[in-house]
N, C-alpha and C positions, 0 to 999 in steps of 0.2 A: 704160374700157371693159373688157372681158374679150375682146373679138374676136368677140361674138356680133353677125351682122349685123344693119342693121335693119332687115329683114323677119322677125324672130324674134318668131313667134306668131300672123301670118296666118291667119287660118280659126278664130282662136277663135269661140265661140257663146256669145251673152249673151242669158238669158232665151228661148231656144228662137231667135233673131235671128242669123246670122253677122254677125262684125265684120270679115271681110275674105276675101278670095280664097286660092284654096292653101295647101296643107300647111305648118305651118312646118320649119325644118330641124332637126334632130337637135341634141340637147344634145352638148357633147364630150363622148366618154367619157374619166372620170377618177373617183377616188374619191370618195364623198360626204364632205362634210366633219365633222367631229366634231362632237359636239350639245355646246351648252352646258350647265351643267347646270340641271337643270327649273326651278328658282327664276329663273335669269337668260337663261331662252328670251323673247324678244320675239313677241306676241301682236298678231295683227291681226282685224280683223270683216269678214268678206264682205259688200260691197253689194248684190251682183247673184250670182245662180246663175250658173255657169261649167261648161260642156260640156267637157272634154279631147277633144281631136282626135288626138291621138296619147299612145303607152303615158308616155309621160315627161312630162305635163301630168295637173295637179292638177284633180279635178273636185269642187266645191263648190256648196253652197247658202246662198240670202242668211239672213244671222246665224252662218253656221258661223265656229267661232274658226279661225285657223290660226297655227302654229307658225312663224315664219321663222327658216329656217337659214342662207341666204345670199342676200344680194342679187347676182345675178348680171351687170347692168347696168342703167340708168336705168329700164327698163320692164318686166324680169321676174325676180323673187327665186323660190326654190327654197324650198320648207315641205312642211309636213304637219298634216293636221286633228288639234288637240287630243284628245289623247285615245286617238288611235287612230295611232302611230305606222308602221302597214301602207299609211297613206293619205297619200302624197307624190308631191311631182313640183315641176314649173314652173308659176306661174301670172302674170298682168297684174299690176303692182302697182296698173294705174289702176281693180281692180275690188275695193281693200280700201279700211278707214280703220283708224286705230290702237284700239285695243279697250281700251275703259273698263268695268270691268265697274261692274255697280250696288252702289252703295254702302247 
């Protein structure tokens, strides 16, 4: 683990319903990791809507594709909406699944 405490992310909203109480602690201040080349980026698909409760969290909708930049710990990852590098933040790993493009 990278030192993020066990209460990280409490208070996220799933499809309009809160998943816990209180605000999540802030992400430690550090430079964002360097992005891998676009062809090597890992992509995942959102299974649920997720409304950010803090400025360092990522909001997304069911079906959005998210580029994973860093796995913060076992529960939280950092990433961005595919195709929009300006929408980035931490998100709960249990809201996503591996992305499998249609063939």
